[in-house]
LORO-470729 format. One line per 5 residues: their letters; for each residue z, x, y of N, C-alpha, C, CB. Coordinates in Angstrom, 2 decimals, padded with zeros to 5 digits. Glycine has a CB too. Example, Ala and Ser with C-alpha at 12.3 -4.5 7.8 and 13.67 -1.06 7.14 Angstrom:
BEGIN
AS = 007.80/013.19/-005.69/007.80/012.30/-004.50/007.80/013.20/-003.30/009.05/011.31/-004.47  007.08/012.85/-002.25/007.14/013.67/-001.06/007.87/012.90/000.03/005.72/014.08/-000.60;
// end
This chain:
BEGIN
MYLRQ = 088.10/202.81/141.31/088.46/201.53/141.98/086.89/201.12/142.68/089.87/201.79/143.24  086.39/202.31/143.61/085.15/202.21/144.30/083.77/201.67/143.67/084.94/203.45/144.71  083.60/202.42/142.61/082.80/202.16/141.43/083.02/200.88/140.93/083.02/203.08/140.41  084.10/200.26/140.85/084.10/199.16/140.27/083.60/198.16/141.02/085.20/198.91/139.85  084.07/198.51/142.45/083.54/197.32/143.33/082.16/197.37/143.81/084.34/197.18/144.55;
CKMKT = 081.76/198.61/143.57/079.90/198.52/143.85/079.38/197.87/142.77/078.97/200.07/143.91  079.85/198.07/141.51/079.29/197.51/140.35/079.49/195.67/140.42/080.13/198.30/138.99  080.40/195.59/140.81/081.05/193.95/141.07/079.77/193.60/142.11/083.06/193.81/142.01  079.87/194.11/143.43/079.03/193.72/144.29/077.20/193.66/143.83/079.41/194.67/145.42  077.19/194.92/143.14/075.55/194.71/142.64/075.25/193.62/141.61/074.97/196.08/141.92;
RNAIY = 076.47/193.32/140.96/076.30/192.05/139.95/076.12/190.90/140.66/077.52/191.77/139.01  077.09/190.75/141.64/076.99/189.55/142.50/075.68/189.37/143.02/077.92/189.58/143.60  075.23/190.45/143.57/073.95/190.36/144.11/072.77/190.00/143.21/073.71/191.56/144.69  072.66/190.59/141.77/071.62/190.28/141.15/072.09/188.95/140.41/071.14/191.44/140.31  072.93/188.03/140.52/073.37/186.77/140.26/072.53/185.88/141.39/075.05/186.70/140.35;
WISTG = 073.26/186.18/142.45/072.67/185.44/143.48/071.10/185.54/143.84/073.39/185.77/144.57  070.43/186.56/143.56/068.77/186.87/143.82/068.36/186.08/143.00/068.06/188.32/143.56  068.73/186.17/141.39/067.97/185.46/140.64/068.56/183.59/140.38/067.92/186.45/139.28  069.45/183.45/140.55/069.73/182.23/140.76/069.10/181.59/141.85/070.91/182.13/140.85  069.14/182.08/143.07/068.18/181.81/144.34/066.72/181.46/144.00/068.10/183.13/145.28;
LFALW = 066.34/182.95/143.37/064.87/182.67/143.22/064.34/181.52/142.08/064.22/184.07/142.85  065.22/181.26/141.19/065.16/180.31/139.99/065.31/178.93/140.80/066.46/180.58/138.74  066.45/178.99/141.71/066.62/177.66/142.33/065.33/177.41/143.31/068.07/177.61/143.17  064.61/178.16/144.08/063.42/177.91/144.80/062.38/177.45/143.87/062.98/179.09/145.54  062.27/178.24/142.90/061.47/177.83/141.88/061.28/176.60/141.35/061.74/178.40/141.06;
MLANA = 062.34/176.01/141.24/062.62/174.75/140.44/062.49/173.63/141.38/064.06/174.73/139.74  062.92/173.86/142.85/062.92/172.90/143.74/061.56/172.77/144.00/063.73/173.12/144.88  060.43/173.95/144.28/059.31/173.77/144.55/058.40/173.02/143.46/058.92/174.94/144.91  058.86/173.23/141.88/058.25/172.77/141.08/058.25/170.85/141.06/058.78/173.55/139.94  059.74/170.98/141.53/060.03/169.03/141.38/059.31/168.75/143.16/062.64/168.32/141.19;
KAYLT = 059.17/169.28/144.11/058.36/168.79/145.13/057.20/168.80/144.48/058.35/169.49/146.40  056.53/169.49/144.10/055.17/169.47/143.40/055.14/168.24/142.55/054.90/170.80/142.49  055.96/168.10/141.81/055.86/166.79/140.76/055.80/165.54/141.34/057.04/166.65/139.83  056.63/165.43/142.71/056.40/164.50/143.17/055.44/163.96/144.29/057.25/164.37/143.26  054.59/165.26/144.38/053.77/164.96/145.85/052.26/165.77/145.66/054.77/165.74/147.42;
SEEAK = 051.99/166.46/144.38/050.92/166.87/144.19/050.05/166.13/143.03/051.13/168.13/144.03  048.87/166.36/143.65/047.84/165.62/142.34/047.44/166.81/141.46/046.18/164.78/142.97  047.62/167.79/142.13/047.41/168.54/140.40/048.45/168.70/139.68/046.87/170.01/140.27  049.70/168.53/140.20/050.97/168.48/139.37/050.63/167.19/137.94/052.45/167.91/140.63  050.14/166.30/138.94/050.20/164.75/138.18/049.15/165.17/137.30/049.81/163.15/139.17;
MLCLH = 047.85/165.72/137.55/047.06/165.68/136.71/047.32/166.99/135.39/045.80/165.67/137.54  048.27/167.70/135.63/048.72/168.67/134.80/049.69/168.12/133.64/049.37/169.69/135.66  050.28/167.18/134.27/051.15/166.30/133.40/050.22/165.39/132.22/052.00/165.21/134.48  049.19/165.14/133.21/048.25/164.31/132.17/047.95/165.30/131.39/046.91/163.55/132.68  047.29/166.17/131.46/046.88/167.27/130.78/047.53/167.79/129.62/046.84/168.14/131.56;
FGFPG = 048.81/167.67/129.63/049.65/167.87/128.64/049.71/166.47/127.63/051.03/168.29/129.30  049.52/165.70/128.18/050.06/164.24/127.60/051.14/163.44/127.63/050.08/164.21/126.61  051.81/163.86/128.91/053.13/163.07/129.31/052.87/161.94/129.98/054.05/163.80/130.17  053.67/161.15/129.79/053.33/159.92/130.80/053.80/160.26/132.03/053.97/158.53/130.43  053.39/159.21/133.14/053.31/159.38/134.38/054.91/159.40/134.73/052.37/158.29/135.05;
YFRVE = 055.77/158.73/133.99/057.18/158.74/134.89/057.85/159.94/134.32/058.26/157.29/134.73  057.43/160.81/133.25/058.08/162.13/132.78/058.37/163.24/133.75/057.25/162.73/131.78  057.12/163.06/134.76/057.00/163.77/135.96/058.29/163.83/136.87/055.89/163.18/136.68  058.53/162.62/136.99/059.83/162.16/138.05/060.82/162.60/137.38/060.12/160.55/138.41  061.05/161.77/136.13/062.44/162.34/135.58/062.65/163.99/135.67/062.54/161.92/133.95;
LAVAK = 061.72/164.66/135.49/061.88/165.94/135.35/062.01/166.52/137.02/060.61/166.53/134.42  061.23/165.89/137.67/061.68/166.43/139.24/062.94/166.05/139.64/060.79/165.90/140.41  063.47/165.12/138.88/064.62/164.52/139.26/065.90/165.50/138.77/064.63/163.04/138.63  065.58/165.65/137.60/066.69/166.93/136.47/066.43/167.67/137.05/066.53/167.47/134.84  065.47/168.41/137.79/065.20/169.92/138.45/066.27/169.88/139.51/063.53/170.22/139.17;
VLGTI = 066.07/168.89/140.60/066.69/168.90/141.69/068.44/168.79/141.43/066.03/167.76/142.50  068.73/168.33/140.33/070.05/167.98/140.04/070.61/169.14/139.62/070.22/166.92/139.10  069.84/169.61/138.63/070.42/171.02/138.02/070.41/172.11/138.73/069.80/171.46/136.91  069.27/172.28/139.80/069.59/173.11/140.93/070.88/172.81/141.59/068.55/173.01/141.88  071.32/171.82/141.96/072.32/171.60/142.60/073.70/172.06/142.13/072.25/170.44/142.79;
ILLLP = 073.57/171.83/140.81/074.47/172.36/139.87/074.70/173.98/139.77/074.00/171.86/138.62  073.44/174.46/139.58/073.71/176.15/139.41/073.89/176.48/140.68/072.48/177.16/138.76  073.94/175.97/142.01/074.31/176.57/143.43/075.24/176.36/143.72/073.75/176.31/144.46  076.15/175.58/143.51/077.15/174.95/143.94/078.16/175.04/142.98/076.85/173.73/144.29  079.72/175.56/143.25/080.78/175.42/142.63/081.40/174.14/141.64/081.43/175.64/143.55;
FKGNI = 081.30/174.27/140.43/081.69/173.03/139.68/082.70/173.83/138.74/080.32/172.12/138.84  083.89/173.23/138.31/084.60/172.96/137.26/083.80/172.21/136.05/085.71/172.23/137.75  084.56/173.37/134.64/084.21/172.90/133.70/082.81/173.30/132.90/084.33/171.80/134.06  082.42/172.51/132.03/081.38/173.15/131.04/079.85/172.98/131.97/081.37/172.16/129.31  080.01/171.97/133.01/078.48/171.51/133.78/077.20/172.58/133.79/078.79/171.22/135.50;
KEWAY = 078.07/173.85/134.42/076.88/174.77/134.46/076.13/175.34/133.26/077.26/175.85/135.14  076.73/175.10/132.29/076.54/175.50/130.98/075.12/174.34/130.45/078.20/175.32/130.06  075.58/173.06/130.85/074.93/172.22/130.62/073.29/172.31/131.38/075.81/171.20/130.92  073.33/172.68/132.32/072.30/172.53/133.83/071.45/174.27/132.98/073.63/172.76/136.26  072.32/175.21/132.43/071.43/176.47/131.96/070.49/176.07/130.81/072.40/177.74/131.41;
AGFSI = 071.47/175.52/129.89/070.93/174.69/128.59/069.52/173.95/128.99/072.14/173.43/128.07  069.84/173.10/129.99/068.56/172.15/130.15/067.58/172.70/130.75/068.76/170.96/130.88  068.06/173.64/131.43/066.52/174.60/132.17/066.03/175.26/131.17/066.74/175.89/133.45  066.61/175.81/130.16/066.13/176.66/129.16/065.27/175.90/128.05/067.32/177.37/128.57  065.65/174.63/128.18/064.71/173.74/127.51/063.53/173.63/127.88/065.05/172.62/127.48;
TVISG = 063.92/173.25/129.10/062.75/172.81/130.28/061.51/173.98/130.12/063.52/172.89/132.14  061.97/175.42/130.18/060.67/176.25/130.50/060.28/176.54/129.28/060.78/177.57/131.37  061.02/176.43/127.90/060.56/177.11/126.85/059.45/175.79/126.44/061.87/177.65/125.68  059.81/174.60/126.86/059.21/173.13/126.53/057.67/173.55/127.50/060.45/171.43/127.29  058.03/173.73/128.50/056.37/174.04/129.38/055.61/174.94/128.87/056.41/174.61/130.88;
FIAHL = 056.39/176.20/128.16/055.22/177.29/128.21/054.64/176.69/126.62/055.87/179.35/128.32  055.37/176.04/125.70/055.10/175.50/124.49/053.77/174.17/124.71/056.68/174.93/123.89  054.22/173.44/125.97/053.16/172.36/126.47/051.67/173.36/126.75/053.84/171.48/128.15  051.84/174.28/127.52/050.59/175.03/128.11/049.86/175.33/127.28/050.74/176.14/128.79  050.67/176.23/126.07/049.82/176.80/124.45/049.40/175.63/123.62/050.94/177.78/123.25;
ASADS = 049.91/174.40/123.67/049.64/173.68/122.80/048.48/172.66/123.47/050.92/173.13/122.28  047.97/172.73/124.59/047.00/172.40/125.48/046.23/173.10/125.80/047.29/172.06/126.37  045.80/174.10/124.78/044.60/175.23/124.82/044.71/176.16/126.04/043.08/174.51/124.91  045.69/176.31/126.65/045.71/176.73/128.03/045.61/178.01/127.89/046.84/176.35/128.85  045.73/179.37/128.40/045.34/180.31/128.51/046.89/181.39/128.49/044.36/180.17/129.67;
MASSA = 046.81/182.22/127.99/048.19/182.71/127.61/048.71/183.21/129.22/048.12/184.13/126.27  047.95/183.62/129.85/048.33/183.66/131.58/048.87/182.67/132.44/047.24/183.85/132.33  048.18/181.51/131.92/048.56/180.49/132.61/049.99/179.53/131.91/047.22/179.71/132.75  050.05/180.17/130.98/051.37/179.76/130.03/052.72/180.84/130.46/050.90/180.03/128.11  052.13/182.02/131.07/053.48/183.27/130.91/054.41/182.64/132.18/052.87/185.40/131.31;
SAMVA = 054.20/182.18/133.22/055.05/181.78/134.42/055.95/181.16/133.84/054.47/180.97/135.52  056.11/180.28/132.71/057.10/179.84/132.40/057.89/180.75/131.58/056.88/178.78/131.93  057.72/181.70/130.86/058.52/182.62/130.37/058.88/183.68/131.71/057.75/183.30/129.08  058.28/183.94/132.64/058.62/184.71/133.65/060.28/183.76/134.15/057.14/184.79/134.89  059.83/182.50/134.45/061.09/181.51/134.87/062.41/181.70/133.97/060.61/179.85/134.69;
LGILL = 062.00/181.74/132.74/062.97/182.04/131.77/063.47/183.29/131.61/062.58/181.72/130.67  062.84/184.30/132.14/063.52/185.59/132.35/064.42/185.59/133.44/062.59/186.64/132.54  064.35/185.06/134.58/064.78/184.98/135.90/066.35/184.27/135.33/063.59/183.97/137.07  065.97/182.96/134.74/067.18/182.18/134.13/068.12/182.81/133.65/066.92/181.38/133.17  067.69/183.62/132.54/068.54/184.45/131.50/069.30/185.66/132.54/067.38/185.24/130.13;
ISYFT = 068.59/186.40/133.15/069.34/187.11/134.16/070.66/186.47/135.00/068.33/187.45/135.11  070.25/185.29/135.62/071.30/184.27/136.41/072.43/184.37/135.05/070.52/182.27/136.86  071.95/183.60/134.07/073.00/183.21/133.06/074.03/184.11/132.59/072.40/182.82/131.95  073.17/185.68/132.30/074.28/186.51/132.11/075.07/187.07/133.12/073.93/187.42/131.48  074.36/187.10/134.27/075.18/187.82/135.33/076.50/186.86/135.61/074.22/188.06/136.78;
YHHLK = 075.88/185.52/135.68/077.22/184.24/135.87/078.11/184.57/135.07/076.95/182.62/135.49  078.07/184.84/133.85/079.04/184.78/132.46/079.70/186.35/132.96/077.98/184.72/130.49  078.83/187.00/133.28/079.85/188.53/133.18/080.66/188.62/134.77/078.56/190.34/132.92  080.40/187.76/135.58/081.32/187.71/136.80/082.22/186.76/136.48/080.67/187.39/138.15  081.88/185.57/135.85/083.27/185.05/135.38/084.33/185.84/134.44/082.97/183.87/134.66;
QIKK = 083.75/186.32/133.94/084.75/187.25/132.97/085.38/188.04/133.58/084.20/188.06/131.97  084.99/188.86/134.79/085.70/189.92/135.73/086.69/189.26/136.31/084.86/190.57/136.84  086.19/188.07/137.00/087.47/187.47/137.96/088.24/186.52/136.80/086.84/186.34/139.57  088.45/186.57/135.78/089.77/186.50/134.80/090.56/187.20/134.69/089.69/186.44/133.73;
// end
């Protein structure tokens, strides 16, 4: 019983740390999209229209809220899916714009953190059933 509680606490900690890190990353990214001239230039570098960075910023804030707060139904699944598509698309945008692998890699780091959050979320959800 004690070992099971330790595993549960460890998984819970991993979930909240990964989710918190990812949420902070996305909120910082959203803020940059709205306020940073560098982020604006990066979106232009990718060939994205100006309004798209605003849409991404809003979506990232809404998705972060969904990941952090308890919601019923499958809305978290949609947030995880949306974030997965977003970070994979960011990786592809970097590569397609002839950016280095090093500058493209941050998107894959974000995806890794997101996947840790996703799998621990589902594992904790299974245990609670």
